C-alpha positions as CSV (number, residue, x, y, z in Angstrom):
1,M,119.3,163.3,145.1
2,K,116.7,165.4,143.6
3,P,113.3,163.9,144.0
4,E,112.4,163.5,140.4
5,L,115.6,161.4,139.7
6,K,115.0,158.9,142.7
7,A,111.4,158.8,141.6
8,K,113.0,157.6,138.2
9,I,115.2,155.0,139.9
10,L,112.7,153.6,141.7
11,A,110.3,153.4,138.9
12,Y,113.1,151.9,136.8
13,N,114.1,149.2,139.4
14,K,110.4,148.2,140.0
15,A,110.1,147.3,136.1
16,V,113.4,145.6,135.8
17,K,111.7,143.4,139.1
18,E,108.7,142.5,137.4
19,K,110.4,141.6,134.0
20,A,112.7,139.3,136.0
21,D,109.6,137.7,138.1
22,K,107.7,137.2,134.3
23,A,110.8,135.4,133.2
24,T,111.1,133.3,136.0
25,D,107.5,132.3,136.0
26,L,107.7,131.4,132.1
27,D,111.2,129.3,132.9
28,V,109.2,127.2,135.3
29,L,106.2,127.0,132.9
30,V,108.3,126.2,129.9
31,A,110.3,123.5,131.9
32,G,107.2,121.8,132.8
33,I,105.4,122.1,129.2
34,M,109.0,120.3,128.0
35,K,108.3,117.2,130.1
36,L,105.3,116.3,128.5
37,P,105.4,113.6,126.0
38,Y,105.6,114.7,122.5
39,G,101.9,114.0,121.4
40,Q,100.7,115.6,124.5
41,L,103.1,118.5,124.0
42,K,101.7,119.1,120.4
43,K,98.1,119.4,121.4
44,V,99.6,122.0,124.2
45,L,101.7,124.1,121.8
46,T,98.8,125.4,120.0
47,E,99.6,128.8,117.7
48,E,98.0,130.6,120.4
49,V,100.3,129.6,123.2
50,M,103.2,129.5,120.9
51,A,102.7,133.3,120.6
52,V,102.7,134.3,123.8
53,L,105.7,131.9,124.5
54,E,107.5,133.8,121.5
55,K,106.1,137.2,123.0
56,Y,108.6,136.5,126.1
57,G,111.7,135.2,123.7
58,Y,111.1,131.7,123.4
59,T,111.1,130.0,120.3
60,E,110.5,126.3,118.5
C-alpha cells in the first residue's frame, strides 16, 4: 500500500472515531439533562445550550 493512501486511511479512521466519541458523550449529557424535572429542564435548555445540541443533531 502506498504511504500516502495509508496516511489518508489512518486520518479518516481517526476522524470517524472522534466523531463517534463526541456522539457518545453527547448521548450521556442529553440523557442526564432529560432526567431533570420540567422546571429545571427549562432553565438548563437555554438558547445557547440548544444551539450546541442542534449542532450535533439533537432537536426539540
